[in-house]
Steps between C-alpha positions, in 0.01 A plus 500: 500500500596865558600587853543825688750493784362625829831669574505698174343845470129493427419489129215750538384731779197420711156612390424839653147439629501600869123511546402139440219327689594400855322164456727222633449288188610792283806555716588133460470514120705819486777345711500179294535679168754747635716202594472369141557835331850440368434142398193600301682784326785262416249256349336780305837606356580143408169463317552834328840385374351176362166584333318237298225537243151359539474123546879464522532617864672183617783661699265755656265221604791307647627795706156558650435131563834449673439788740152374583633151567768648724217646707346153539228554239398271214466687172320325216656556160265583215537346153781677319584778744350670802379356828243525777566455870249460783557643847300446816188294557326321216135579425406176676679618814386863498159457343590778256648514153845650463609856427735521198789739437617517140836588344610490135842363413581604144712775355464691174685484167659838574868592534593593859653848512460570874878514544496334843729219619209257492393588145383212283763251394265363233536704184175649376298395806424716804269529797372827359154461654605428859403134513818434697358731768159329489660155533723597791220682681270195480790279610566728798131507590491121484807456721354738759161326491670161540653628823160624615342166409767306691393673820131432432423860409366441148135404519441471126739335257687696235610393153796665330461504121816558296372498144681495167443709189305806613642689202382238247135538405261354597733447795642242736217559746298261286777241537466529878120474489515199267750330734263538796691790654180669617335186636400565859571875472241754613676829429816623327728805528787639294722804461642676196796736505414866435805723448276809512421438870746552785627195685301431815173590327251293302231589250159334507169531319168315512391366162707496181865583568643366172356444156409213277772471239457325164722483192320580174602491135324592177635351176374648172544338159412610146618487140757780533586735215664824391457818704394680180188280481356462853149492355577170326607315813452502875709781647642292781716762674210744501282225647752433775491869582121482534529199731763678709290814550139389478491170692615654834240775453223245434595301812472819703143545373384139516631420850419684821755785527516440876659161431837653415524328161820582315624372163856610420697386199865413538611368161396535136652324197415546134684533173859570398476742208373858485306446178347156556180419687583184698284190497524442876565688819423489869467704812552371855422646838344450841139519607460591866195541722443567871156339514468124468149521351616736227803276447271207433319702228809663352597214270171498310496879475860507377436240228185680387673839489785370283259337256288815471802722437659274239185385314466801264866482397503168313745316725493186713552541875617237747464591865719325756407560864719330759336510841740606774392560858188650658518808725620463858189592698584544867226368725383751761559297817836372380609853420399599852719222638803627307435855618464395864816291473696789349396735780592241761852428375595808295325777691166686495591709195632212291194452276447702182225484237670358193411591145358247259743354249435378147778247546404134516563267798422129507421517873156574356448130422517412870233760572262324261519203742529653849475850648820693558693819439831636377684798648754727334824478700702819519860456380616861456756648737336816646634797309665271246445437133175354371571198280267309273435127489587295191807718456851359534618778732238427768632539854304431817555609857571159652320588821194413291580129548444524876198727453338255258568202726353680800193604303426152364571316826273732696229479231504121523460517878215753484319314219527178701325667791219657297 
């Protein structure tokens, strides 16, 4: 277990938010998390140095579980990896279902090039999406809430959800749901690092904040032939070109343009000789959509569009559509809770309207079961460089760990009172 000596210089400076709420409960949370600042940053650095891919997060699970047990809590390990941990009164005691806070544990198959002392020690694997920050923030929120609960100040119970495999579609959120991780939960909250937003600020939005994300592939087959005689065979490369250009255009006309549908190809394979028409080829890409109703229709429209484009060209088409995740649709009241919490603990100007993203997030699966919301957590040092997630050089301002913990702990308290 990483440790930060109380006599050593602080690992990170304090959050500069002088105009917080004067509410006594807020002051207590702020003091609790300030006292844990260095320990949480040390844990975050340890996790960053030891990233694990989806459904292999055994060490990460162990680090979190050990710290929760040290606080007198009783984490429940999930099958494989991940855990849940309940804090405060049970639903039978409080008469209310729990509030859940979710973190994702996995790293990405990306080489870490951040150049920091706590860079990944696992070759080809990195926390390039900030899940180490999410995990530590939820852990910090849980430790603070456990202290509040011990003094009788937590009226509604809280469940910490540390899930595996967010980066593996359709996502480890389904593992948690299938293991009963949402049983007895009324509402759920999460954060996601945003290196375009300054630390100490959060981005929120009611409604879709991320996109549905599906993997699609079209495989064409035909007799093949010589490029001098395309009229005697199916011109497969030409047909792939028609699929690449026409199918996205058809989707844009057959689905509501307000749904944010987007089909982008990422890979195409066909042939090996300049003068031979190949007998097979494929194109692969992603199909994304901001509206869950359009997402539900998109598969049929996609299949139909491919068939209509290929039919006149004398080739066989196989369409493979791998469902990923639905959009994250932030519920209005839950979004209001996150915004109120951010203003309480980070200051009155802490909340920004975030843009919609066509990236996928498996937090969406929880929102098909219970209401909730996700906030974008600022990780950029003011005046510093803007990084991008899923890149090996990602750096975060580590004050974001304390900011995220404060936000989630306060949201759980406010949601429990609503």
